[in-house]
C-alpha positions, 0 to 999 in steps of 0.5 A: 729733104721733103717731109710726108706732108709736102707730098699731095695726098693723091701721090701718097695714095697711089704709091700705097696702092702700087706697093700693095700696102692697102691690101691685108697681109697673108696669114701666117702659119707655123712651119712643120719641122722634120724630126732631125730639125726638131732634134737640132733645136732641142740640142741647141736648147740643151746646149744653152742650158748647159752653158748657163750652168757653166757660166753661173758655176764659174761666176759663183766660184769666181765671186768666192775667191 
């Protein structure tokens, strides 16, 4: 298996240009969520908090027994 150093620099340069790795990346922007999507994500957050409370409560009572 060849290492990167085994290839000529021109081959590597041409590969980078054909794959467009030398061009800057497109800017990243935030997505706008619809109200129902925001409600789903808030519901997931509340679910995670509720499950953490249940787990800590179960661990606390299991440790006392």
